[in-house]
C-alpha positions in Angstrom: 8.0 13.1 -39.9 6.4 10.0 -42.0 9.7 9.3 -43.4 11.5 9.1 -40.1 8.6 7.1 -38.6 9.5 4.6 -41.6 12.9 4.5 -40.9 12.5 3.8 -37.1 10.1 0.9 -38.1 12.9 -0.4 -40.5 15.4 -0.7 -37.8 12.9 -2.0 -35.2 11.9 -5.1 -37.6 15.7 -5.5 -38.6 16.4 -5.9 -34.6 13.3 -7.8 -34.2 12.6 -6.4 -30.6 10.8 -9.4 -28.4 8.5 -8.9 -25.8 7.5 -5.2 -26.8 4.0 -4.0 -27.3 3.1 -3.7 -31.0 2.4 0.2 -31.6 0.9 1.9 -34.7 4.3 3.0 -36.7 3.3 6.5 -36.7 3.6 7.0 -33.0 7.2 5.2 -32.7 10.2 6.9 -31.8 13.8 6.4 -30.6 15.2 7.1 -27.2 17.2 10.1 -28.2 14.2 11.7 -30.2 11.9 11.1 -27.4 13.8 12.5 -24.7 14.7 15.7 -26.8 10.8 16.1 -27.4 10.2 16.1 -23.7 12.7 18.2 -22.6 12.3 21.0 -25.4 8.6 20.8 -24.9 8.8 21.0 -20.9 7.1 24.1 -19.2 7.8 24.7 -15.7 5.2 24.1 -12.9 4.1 28.0 -13.0 4.2 27.9 -16.8 7.6 29.1 -17.7 9.8 27.1 -20.3 12.6 25.4 -18.5 16.1 26.8 -19.7 19.2 24.7 -20.1 20.6 25.8 -16.6 17.3 24.6 -14.9 17.5 21.1 -16.6 21.0 20.7 -15.0 20.0 21.8 -11.9 17.1 19.6 -11.9 19.2 16.7 -12.9 21.4 17.4 -9.9 18.4 18.1 -7.4 17.0 14.4 -8.4 20.2 13.0 -8.3 18.9 10.1 -10.7 19.6 8.1 -13.7 17.8 6.7 -16.6 17.3 3.0 -15.9 20.0 0.5 -17.5 19.0 -1.2 -20.6 18.1 -4.9 -20.1 21.4 -7.2 -19.5 21.5 -10.0 -22.1 21.9 -13.4 -21.2 25.4 -14.7 -22.0 25.7 -17.6 -24.5 27.7 -20.2 -22.8 30.4 -20.2 -25.8 31.2 -16.5 -25.3 32.4 -17.3 -21.9 31.5 -15.4 -18.6 33.3 -12.1 -19.8 31.3 -10.0 -17.5 32.7 -11.6 -14.5 29.7 -12.5 -12.9 28.3 -16.2 -12.3 26.8 -17.7 -15.5 23.1 -16.9 -16.0 23.0 -14.4 -13.4 20.8 -11.4 -14.4 20.8 -8.1 -12.7 17.1 -7.7 -11.2 15.5 -6.7 -8.0 15.4 -3.6 -6.1 17.5 -0.7 -5.1 17.7 -2.0 -1.5 20.4 0.6 -0.6 18.7 3.5 -1.7 18.6 6.4 0.6 15.4 7.1 2.7 15.1 10.9 3.2 12.8 11.8 5.9 10.0 14.4 4.9 11.4 16.7 7.8 14.6 17.2 6.0 12.7 19.5 3.8 11.7 22.1 6.5 14.2 24.7 7.0 12.2 26.2 9.7 8.9 24.7 11.6 6.3 26.6 13.2 5.4 25.4 16.8 1.8 23.5 17.2 0.9 25.8 19.9 1.0 28.5 17.6 -0.7 26.8 14.6 -3.5 25.7 17.0 -4.9 29.2 18.4 -1.7 30.8 19.6 -1.9 28.6 22.7 1.0 29.0 25.2 3.7 26.7 24.2 4.3 23.9 27.2 8.1 23.7 26.4 8.7 27.3 26.9 12.4 28.5 26.0 13.2 24.5 25.5 11.1 24.5 22.4 13.1 23.7 19.2 10.4 25.2 16.9 9.4 28.9 16.0 6.9 31.0 17.5 7.7 34.3 15.9 4.7 34.1 13.2 6.2 36.9 11.1 9.6 36.1 11.1 8.3 32.3 9.8 5.8 33.6 7.0 8.8 35.7 5.7 11.0 32.6 5.4 8.0 30.3 4.5 8.7 28.5 1.1 5.9 30.1 -1.5 2.1 28.5 -1.6 1.7 26.1 -4.0 -1.7 27.1 -5.2 -4.3 29.4 -4.5 -7.2 26.9 -2.8 -6.7 24.8 0.0 -8.5 21.2 -0.4 -8.6 20.8 3.2 -10.5 24.3 4.0 -12.7 23.8 0.7 -13.9 20.1 1.9 -14.0 20.5 5.8 -14.4 24.0 6.5 -11.0 24.5 8.3 -7.2 23.2 7.8 -5.6 21.9 10.9 -2.4 23.1 9.5 -3.1 26.6 9.8 -0.1 28.9 8.7 2.2 25.9 8.2 -0.4 25.0 5.3 1.4 25.0 1.9 -1.9 26.7 0.6 -2.4 29.1 3.5 -3.1 32.1 1.6 -6.7 30.3 0.8 -7.5 30.4 4.5 -5.3 33.2 6.3 -6.3 36.9 7.1 -3.8 39.6 6.3 -2.9 39.7 10.1 -2.1 35.9 9.9 -5.4 34.3 11.5 -6.6 31.2 10.1 -10.2 31.5 8.8 -13.3 29.1 9.4 -16.0 28.3 7.2 -19.0 27.4 9.6 -21.3 26.1 7.4 -18.8 23.4 6.2 -17.6 22.6 9.7 -21.3 21.9 10.7 -21.8 19.7 7.7 -19.0 17.6 8.6 -20.0 17.6 12.1 -19.9 13.9 13.6 -18.2 12.4 10.5 -15.0 10.2 10.9 -13.6 9.8 7.3 -10.6 7.6 8.8 -11.1 4.7 10.8 -8.6 2.4 13.0 -6.1 4.8 14.2 -4.1 3.7 17.4 -5.3 5.3 20.4 -2.6 6.7 22.7 -3.6 4.9 25.8 -3.6 1.5 23.7 -0.2 2.4 22.4 1.1 2.9 25.9 -0.4 -0.5 27.1 1.3 -2.3 24.3 4.5 -0.7 25.1 4.2 -1.6 28.6 3.3 -5.4 27.7 -0.1 -4.6 29.7 -2.5 -5.7 27.2 -4.0 -9.3 28.1 -4.7 -11.9 25.4 -7.4 -14.2 27.2 -8.2 -16.1 24.2 -5.2 -16.6 22.7 -3.9 -18.0 25.9 -7.0 -20.4 26.1 -5.9 -21.5 22.4 -2.1 -21.9 23.0 -2.5 -23.8 26.1 -4.1 -26.3 23.7 -0.9 -26.6 21.5 1.7 -29.5 22.2 5.2 -28.5 24.4 3.5 -24.9 24.9 1.3 -25.0 27.8 3.8 -23.9 30.5 5.3 -21.3 28.7 2.3 -19.9 27.8 0.7 -20.0 31.1 4.2 -18.1 32.4 3.6 -15.4 29.8 0.2 -15.2 30.2 0.3 -14.6 34.1 3.2 -12.1 33.6 1.2 -10.2 31.1 -2.0 -10.1 33.4 0.2 -9.0 36.3 1.7 -6.2 34.4 -1.7 -5.2 33.5 -3.1 -5.2 36.9 0.2 -3.4 38.3 -0.2 -0.7 35.6 -3.7 -0.4 36.5 -3.5 -0.4 40.2 0.1 0.2 41.5 -0.3 -0.1 45.3 0.9 -3.5 45.3 0.1 -7.1 46.3 -2.8 -7.2 49.0 -5.2 -5.7 46.6 -4.5 -8.0 44.0 -4.9 -11.1 46.3 -8.3 -9.6 47.3 -9.4 -8.9 43.6 -8.5 -12.7 42.9 -10.6 -13.7 45.8 -13.6 -11.6 44.7 -13.1 -12.9 41.1 -13.3 -16.5 42.2 -16.5 -15.8 44.5 -18.1 -14.0 41.6 -20.4 -16.0 39.9 -20.8 -13.7 36.8 -18.3 -14.1 33.9 -16.3 -11.0 33.0 -16.4 -10.2 29.5 -13.2 -10.6 27.5 -13.3 -6.9 26.2 -14.5 -3.6 27.8 -18.3 -3.1 26.6 -20.6 -0.3 26.7 -24.3 -0.9 27.3 -26.1 -4.1 28.4 -23.8 -7.3 28.7 -25.1 -9.9 25.8 -24.6 -13.2 25.1 -21.6 -12.2 22.4 -19.7 -10.6 24.9 -19.2 -13.8 26.9 -19.8 -16.7 24.6 -17.3 -17.6 21.5 -19.1 -17.5 18.2 -19.2 -20.6 16.1 -17.8 -20.5 12.7 -21.5 -20.4 11.1 -22.3 -17.4 13.4 -19.4 -15.1 12.4 -19.8 -12.3 10.6 -19.9 -13.3 6.7 -18.8 -11.4 3.8 -19.8 -12.3 0.2 -16.7 -12.9 -1.8 -18.6 -14.5 -4.8 -17.8 -12.5 -8.2 -15.7 -9.8 -6.7 -13.2 -7.3 -7.8 -10.4 -7.4 -5.2 -7.8 -4.8 -5.0 -4.5 -6.6 -3.8 -2.8 -5.5 -0.6 0.1 -3.6 -2.2 3.4 -2.4 -0.1 4.0 1.1 -0.3 1.6 1.9 -3.5 -1.5 0.5 -1.6 -1.9 3.1 0.6 -5.3 4.6 1.6 -5.3 7.4 -1.1 -4.9 5.1 -3.6 -7.2 3.0 -2.4 -9.8 5.6 -2.4 -9.1 6.2 -6.1 -9.5 2.5 -7.1 -12.9 2.4 -4.8 -14.0 5.2 -7.1 -13.3 3.3 -10.2 -15.0 0.1 -8.9 -13.1 -2.0 -6.8 -15.5 -4.1 -4.7 -12.9 -5.2 -2.0 -9.8 -3.7 -0.5 -7.2 -4.5 1.9 -4.7 -2.5 3.8 -0.9 -3.0 3.0 1.0 -5.8 4.7 1.6 -5.4 8.3 4.2 -7.0 10.5 2.7 -8.8 13.6 5.5 -8.3 15.8 5.5 -4.3 15.2 1.5 -4.2 16.0 2.0 -5.8 19.1 4.6 -3.6 19.9 2.5 -0.6 19.2 4.6 1.0 16.5 2.6 4.0 14.8 4.0 3.4 11.3 2.9 0.0 11.2 -0.9 0.9 12.7 -1.0 3.3 10.0 -1.5 0.6 7.5 -4.4 -0.6 9.1 -6.4 2.7 8.6 -9.7 2.7 6.7 -11.5 5.4 4.8 -15.2 5.5 5.1 -15.5 5.0 1.4 -13.9 1.3 1.9 -17.3 -0.7 2.5 -15.6 -4.2 2.4 -12.3 -3.8 3.9 -9.5 -6.2 5.3 -6.2 -6.0 7.0 -3.2 -8.1 5.9 -0.7 -9.4 8.5 2.6 -11.4 8.3 4.0 -13.8 11.1 5.8 -16.9 11.4 4.8 -18.0 15.0 1.4 -19.2 16.3 1.6 -17.3 19.5 2.4 -13.8 18.0 -0.1 -14.2 15.0 -2.9 -15.2 17.4 -2.3 -12.4 19.8 -2.2 -10.1 16.7 -5.3 -11.4 15.7 -6.9 -10.9 18.9 -5.6 -7.4 19.0 -7.2 -6.4 16.0 -10.5 -8.2 16.7 -10.9 -5.9 19.8 -9.4 -2.6 18.8 -10.5 -2.0 15.1 -13.3 -2.1 12.6 -12.4 -4.6 9.9 -14.5 -7.0 7.7 -11.7 -9.8 7.2 -8.3 -10.6 8.3 -5.9 -12.0 5.4 -2.8 -13.9 6.2 0.3 -13.2 4.0 1.6 -16.7 3.0 2.8 -15.4 -0.7 5.6 -12.8 0.3 8.7 -13.3 -1.9 11.1 -11.2 -0.2 14.1 -12.6 1.6 13.7 -10.6 4.7 10.2 -12.4 5.4 10.8 -15.7 3.7 14.1 -16.4 5.6 12.5 -16.2 8.9 9.7 -18.6 8.1 7.1 -16.0 7.2 5.4 -15.1 4.0 6.1 -18.2 1.5 8.0 -19.9 4.1 4.6 -20.9 5.8 3.8 -22.8 2.7 6.6 -25.4 3.7 5.9 -25.3 7.7 2.3 -26.7 7.3 2.3 -27.4 11.2 3.1 -24.0 12.0 0.4 -22.8 9.3 -2.3 -25.0 10.7 -1.7 -23.6 14.2 -1.6 -20.1 13.1 -4.8 -20.6 10.9 -6.9 -22.1 13.7 -5.3 -19.8 16.6 -6.5 -16.9 14.3 -9.8 -18.5 14.0 -10.2 -18.9 17.5 -9.8 -15.4 18.4 -11.3 -13.8 15.4 -15.2 -12.9 15.0 -14.6 -11.9 11.4 -13.7 -14.2 8.5 -10.1 -15.4 8.0 -8.6 -15.4 4.5 -5.2 -16.6 3.0 -3.0 -15.4 0.2 -0.6 -17.9 -1.2 1.5 -18.5 -4.3 1.9 -21.6 -6.3 4.8 -22.9 -4.5 8.4 -21.9 -3.5 10.6 -23.5 -6.4 9.4 -22.8 -10.0 8.6 -26.2 -11.3 7.3 -27.7 -7.8 3.8 -26.6 -7.2 2.3 -27.4 -3.8 -0.8 -25.1 -3.6 -3.1 -27.8 -4.3 -1.7 -29.8 -1.5 -2.2 -27.0 1.0 -5.7 -26.0 -0.3 -7.5 -29.1 0.4 -6.0 -29.1 4.1 -7.0 -25.7 4.6 -10.4 -26.6 3.7 -10.2 -28.5 7.0 -8.9 -25.4 9.0 -11.8 -23.5 8.3 -10.5 -20.7 6.1 -13.2 -18.5 4.8 -11.5 -17.4 1.4 -7.9 -18.4 -0.5 -6.3 -16.2 -2.8 -3.7 -17.9 -5.4 -1.1 -15.9 -7.3 -0.4 -18.0 -10.2 3.5 -17.6 -9.8 6.1 -19.3 -7.3 8.4 -17.8 -5.3 11.5 -18.5 -7.3 9.6 -16.9 -10.3 8.6 -13.4 -8.4 7.1 -11.7 -11.4 8.8 -13.4 -14.4 6.9 -15.5 -16.9 3.2 -15.8 -17.1 0.9 -16.4 -14.2 -0.3 -20.2 -14.6 -4.0 -19.7 -14.8 -4.3 -23.6 -15.5 -3.1 -24.4 -12.4 -5.2 -21.9 -10.5 -8.4 -23.6 -12.3 -7.2 -26.8 -11.1 -7.0 -25.5 -7.6 -10.4 -23.5 -7.9 -12.0 -27.0 -8.3 -10.0 -28.5 -5.3 -10.9 -25.4 -3.1 -14.8 -25.7 -3.7 -16.9 -24.8 -1.9 -14.3 -22.5 -0.3 -14.0 -19.3 -2.5 -10.8 -19.0 -4.6 -9.6 -15.9 -5.9 -7.1 -16.0 -8.8 -4.3 -13.2 -9.3 -1.9 -12.6 -11.9 -1.4 -10.8 -15.3 -4.8 -9.0 -15.5 -4.4 -5.7 -17.3 -7.7 -5.4 -19.5 -11.4 -6.6 -19.3 -10.5 -9.4 -21.6 -7.8 -10.8 -19.4 -10.5 -10.6 -16.5 -13.0 -12.6 -18.8 -10.6 -15.3 -19.4 -9.7 -15.5 -15.9 -13.4 -15.8 -15.0 -13.9 -18.6 -17.5 -11.5 -20.6 -15.0 -14.2 -21.1 -12.6 -12.3 -18.9 -10.1 -14.9 -17.2 -7.5 -13.5 -13.5 -8.0 -10.2 -11.9 -9.2 -7.4 -10.1 -7.6 -5.8 -7.2 -9.2 -2.3 -6.0 -8.3 0.2 -4.5 -10.8 -2.8 -4.0 -13.3 -4.2 -1.4 -11.0 -0.9 0.2 -10.4 -0.6 0.7 -14.2 -4.2 1.9 -14.5 -6.4 2.0 -11.5 -9.4 2.5 -14.3 -9.2 -1.3 -14.9 -12.1 -1.7 -12.6 -14.2 0.4 -14.7 -13.1 -1.7 -17.8 -14.0 -4.7 -16.6 -17.3 -3.6 -15.3 -18.5 -2.0 -18.3 -16.7 -4.5 -20.5 -14.7 -2.2 -22.7 -11.4 -0.6 -23.3 -11.1 2.9 -22.2 -8.8 5.4 -24.3 -8.5 7.6 -21.4 -6.9 11.0 -22.1 -3.9 12.2 -20.6 -5.8 15.2 -19.1 -8.2 12.6 -17.3 -5.1 10.8 -16.4 -3.8 13.9 -14.8 -6.9 14.6 -13.2 -6.7 11.2 -11.5 -3.1 12.4 -10.4 -4.7 15.3 -8.8 -7.1 13.4 -6.8 -4.8 11.5 -5.6 -2.4 14.4 -4.6 -5.8 15.8 -2.9 -6.3 12.6 -0.9 -2.8 12.5 0.0 -3.0 16.2 1.4 -5.8 15.3 3.5 -4.0 11.9 4.7 -0.3 13.0 5.4 -1.0 16.8 5.7 -1.0 20.0 3.6 2.3 21.3 5.4 5.7 20.9 3.8 6.0 17.3 5.2 2.7 16.1 4.1 3.4 17.7 0.6 6.9 15.9 0.2 5.5 12.6 1.6 2.5 12.8 -0.9 5.0 13.5 -3.6 7.2 10.4 -3.0 3.9 8.1 -2.8 3.1 9.6 -6.2 6.4 9.1 -7.7 6.5 5.5 -6.5 3.3 5.0 -8.4 4.3 6.5 -11.5 7.2 4.1 -11.6 4.4 1.6 -12.7 1.7 4.1 -14.2 4.4 5.0 -16.7 4.1 1.5 -18.2 0.7 2.2 -19.6 -0.1 2.8 -23.1 -3.1 4.5 -24.4 -5.6 2.4 -26.3 -5.4 4.6 -29.2 -1.8 4.3 -29.9 -1.9 0.4 -29.9 -1.8 -1.6 -33.2 -3.2 -4.9 -31.2 -5.5 -4.2 -28.3 -5.2 -4.9 -25.5 -1.8 -4.3 -24.3 -0.4 -7.3 -22.2 1.4 -7.0 -18.5 4.5 -9.0 -19.8 5.3 -6.6 -22.8 7.5 -3.5 -22.3 6.5 -0.2 -23.9 8.8 0.9 -26.7 9.6 4.8 -26.9 6.8 6.5 -28.6 5.6 9.9 -29.0 1.7 10.2 -27.8 -1.0 12.5 -29.4 0.0 15.2 -27.3 3.0 16.5 -25.1 1.3 15.4 -21.7 0.6 12.0 -23.2 4.2 11.8 -24.3 5.7 13.0 -20.7 3.5 10.5 -18.8 5.0 7.7 -21.1 8.5 8.5 -19.9 10.7 5.7 -17.9 12.9 8.8 -16.5 12.5 9.2 -12.7 13.1 13.0 -13.7 10.3 13.2 -15.8 8.2 11.6 -13.0 9.3 14.7 -10.6 8.0 17.0 -13.6 4.6 15.3 -13.3 4.6 15.9 -9.7 5.6 19.5 -10.1 2.6 20.0 -11.9 0.3 19.2 -8.9 2.4 19.7 -5.8 4.8 22.7 -6.9 8.4 22.7 -7.3 10.7 20.2 -5.4 12.7 21.5 -2.5 16.5 22.4 -3.3 17.9 19.3 -1.5 15.0 17.1 -2.7 16.4 13.4 -3.7 14.2 10.4 -4.7 15.4 7.0 -6.3 12.8 4.5 -7.6 12.1 1.2 -5.4 12.8 -1.0 -8.6 15.3 -0.9 -11.0 13.0 -1.3 -13.8 16.0 -3.0 -15.6 13.4 -4.9 -17.7 12.7 -1.8 -19.7 15.0 -0.2 -22.7 
């Protein structure tokens, strides 16, 4: 073993690999040896050893390949042998990957009327789902485990017989059990807030929601007055017609009554006595304040920053959390999937939502909609998103170059919000042309409550190091407005260096995906050599939170698995502290092939999607026969 390790080290020093983390020589391995060890030692989800035929079936089922090696940049002398434009590197995302819906894994689904106490099905013979319980139970996939997290936590499982852990709460005659003590203990508790009410969704779809404050502000914008008046009157008329379909006479009389009445109506429905807050706009100094000073902020992460993941980060010490980026137009249309991004868990004590848009009217209305219907501590504008879909229509980073629109959006949202408004930006659009410092001096005049600066430009995406010197300059310009720095923080030492720049706080994004316990490390000023079994426990907690959030039936299990695999595409980059020759690990250094201190540690170090699926099987049971997953990121920066 020692001789093999020495040979491996000699080979590595000959090649002089640049940009890889420095590991202790005894743990280094080659690609072939690593995968040979992982494949030979794999025990199936139930403990049985995988045979060669099982491995072939697994490869076919997942339909995935190992990430390609990093493409070397061609030298000008060698010419363009690859047939691609000079200097063009393969990077980015698998944009054409198939999006398999979790419902595709259900061969037979039980009718909701049967799940909920055998009620009579309102659809009768036209129902597409199954009503014969015995037939369904005979064809249902085997249960994943002996205990159900939902039943053990809340005393009942809303998924009944369709739950993949149903044996824990099902009697021999197919009745669902209840734990009265736990049900009583959880009575009145609302673990998740900010769900979209059906009534509000219908009104949004019918365009029957009025935006009075937004209309007031939009009238003040140049060349917008007539257009806004027409649209506002149309929305108000639609709202009245939907509430009172009898027609124009009553509408005219209600208008006359409104003019005669000396009492100003509140802008939103109120419960209880009418107060000044209901009818008088709050001044900026009177708005709800959030103490942003010296806090650890979990960045709003698309796909991976879901509610179960945020719960884990809160447990590890994150101070501020924020929902995933939501498109303002989709929220205004009442799209259920977009509103799901605004959900808030009870453990998130300081929580905000991030919205994206490029026009003052839609952004202002969206802010008023959020202000009146959900509980948040702040609202964040995403003006740092680099993806083409958002940028080309003028949103995300595009707002940084459209300062007039940006100003109108910020002032409009501030006008309608009763909570602080924050902004997330990048250094600029082009790599060598920083413009954030110019924007920051303007945003101070626009009454922004907090600014977050990612130390890279749109052109850079996530290549090269974040420019913390520039972040330091901008933090001085922003004072007294708090400015959070973001970029390349993967250890408490990185966080300490970041705090020395004078920023008000730190936002952590990829660092939290690679190791969510980074918040604990920063608060305790230490490197945590976390064991592989502890990391598996973290994943087990995520799976439990996922089953609670997405459901414990087949659909919920596979949705939880999909989000876990997305997360594992980042988590596999973590290198245990005890294996490093130089501490800490740097976020821009690639992990080499290495064998951990035990089999599980080695399995968790794999960059192969098939091995991520194996880890998910340890927690969520075997994947369905038609299961398919392709990583979101090509990860071509890894060998």
